[in-house]
C-alpha positions in Angstrom: 70.0 178.6 78.9 71.8 180.5 76.1 69.0 179.9 73.4 66.5 181.7 75.6 68.6 184.8 76.6 67.4 188.3 75.6 70.3 188.4 73.5 69.5 185.5 71.4 65.9 186.8 70.9 67.0 190.5 69.9 69.8 189.0 67.4 67.2 186.6 65.9 64.5 189.4 65.8 67.1 191.6 63.8 67.9 188.4 61.6 64.3 188.1 60.7 63.7 191.6 60.2 66.6 191.8 57.6 65.7 188.5 56.0 61.9 189.7 55.5 63.3 193.0 53.8 65.6 191.0 51.6 62.4 188.7 50.7 60.2 191.6 50.3 62.7 193.4 47.8 63.0 190.2 45.8 59.2 189.9 45.6 58.9 193.5 44.7 61.7 193.3 41.8 60.0 190.2 40.6 56.9 192.2 40.2 58.8 194.6 37.5 57.6 194.2 34.1 59.7 191.8 31.9 61.2 194.6 29.6 63.0 196.1 32.5 64.9 192.8 33.1 65.0 191.8 29.4 66.7 195.2 28.4 69.8 194.7 30.6 73.0 193.8 28.9 73.9 190.2 30.0 70.4 188.9 30.9 71.0 185.8 29.0 73.8 185.1 31.4 71.8 185.8 34.5 68.9 183.7 33.3 70.1 180.5 35.3 70.4 182.6 38.5 67.1 184.3 38.2 65.3 181.0 37.4 67.0 179.4 40.5 66.2 182.5 42.8 62.6 182.6 41.4 62.1 179.0 42.1 63.6 179.3 45.8 61.1 182.3 46.5 58.1 180.4 45.1 59.2 177.3 47.3 59.7 179.5 50.3 56.5 181.1 50.2 54.4 178.1 49.4 56.1 176.3 52.3 55.4 179.1 54.6 51.6 178.8 54.3 51.0 176.4 56.9 47.9 175.3 58.9 48.0 176.6 62.2 48.2 173.8 64.9 47.1 175.7 68.0 51.0 175.6 69.2 52.3 179.0 68.5 55.8 177.9 68.9 55.7 174.9 66.5 53.7 177.1 64.1 56.5 179.8 64.3 59.1 177.3 63.6 57.0 175.7 60.7 56.8 179.0 59.1 60.4 180.2 59.8 62.1 177.2 58.5 61.1 177.5 55.1 61.8 181.2 55.2 65.4 180.5 56.4 65.7 177.7 53.9 64.7 180.2 51.1 67.4 182.5 52.1 69.9 179.5 52.0 68.6 178.6 48.6 69.1 182.2 47.2 72.5 182.4 48.8 73.6 179.3 47.2 72.5 180.5 43.8 74.7 183.5 44.4 77.4 181.2 45.2 77.0 179.3 41.9 76.6 182.3 39.6 77.8 185.3 41.4 81.2 187.1 40.9 81.5 189.6 43.5 83.9 188.1 46.3 82.5 190.2 49.1 78.8 189.0 48.2 80.0 185.5 47.8 81.4 185.7 51.3 78.1 187.0 52.6 76.3 184.3 51.0 78.5 181.6 52.5 77.9 183.1 55.9 74.2 183.4 55.3 74.0 179.6 54.7 75.9 178.9 57.8 74.0 181.3 59.8 70.6 180.3 58.7 71.3 176.6 59.0 72.4 177.3 62.6 69.1 179.3 63.3 66.9 176.5 61.8 68.8 174.1 64.1 68.1 176.3 67.1 64.6 176.7 66.2 64.1 172.9 65.9 65.9 172.0 69.0 63.8 174.6 70.9 60.6 172.8 70.2 62.0 169.6 70.8 62.5 168.3 67.1 65.4 166.0 66.1 68.0 167.5 63.5 68.0 165.8 60.3 71.5 164.4 59.3 74.0 166.8 57.9 74.7 166.8 54.2 77.3 168.5 51.9 76.3 171.9 50.6 76.1 171.7 46.7 78.7 174.3 46.7 81.2 173.1 49.2 81.9 169.4 48.5 82.5 167.5 51.7 81.2 170.3 53.7 78.9 169.6 56.9 79.0 165.9 56.1 77.1 163.6 58.6 80.5 162.6 60.5 80.8 166.3 61.7 79.2 167.6 64.6 75.8 168.8 65.2 75.7 172.4 63.6 74.4 173.7 67.0 77.8 172.7 68.5 79.6 175.3 66.1 76.7 177.8 67.0 77.1 177.4 70.6 80.9 177.8 70.6 81.3 180.3 67.9 82.4 183.8 68.7 79.2 185.6 68.7 78.1 183.3 65.6 78.6 186.6 63.7 75.4 187.2 62.0 75.2 187.9 58.3 73.2 191.0 59.1 75.8 192.4 61.1 78.7 191.7 59.0 81.1 194.7 58.5 80.8 195.4 54.9 83.9 197.7 53.8 
């Protein structure tokens, strides 16, 4: 089965490590004294993004704190789904407020790949997938009438991970 291949696990491990590094960097930056952030020009313009990103990080960290069930696989999924959702929420904040087109494309790919990875993890432990809904940054995208996100994942050309995207 494709979901259980060594390639799949290697790719997911790389994805998890890269996402953890982004989260750790965000947490470290959040610990900086406020004067460093407040002294930057344009800080007022960045405030909505910073607030949304901070809310996403706090929700992710809170939701990742689970009570172990004794089922390692289900516990892993229970912790990783909020982790991936946090990446989606942060990417959507960049899509709402960011201006760099290269980063916006990367953020769009993060949304797609993290949704696919959430779906893969849920399916791997026998959970049903929730109905698809439109992304707030892409009206009409991923509606309930569209196929399961796993179908695009399984048929995509190597499902180009946002962690391996060639940034030129």
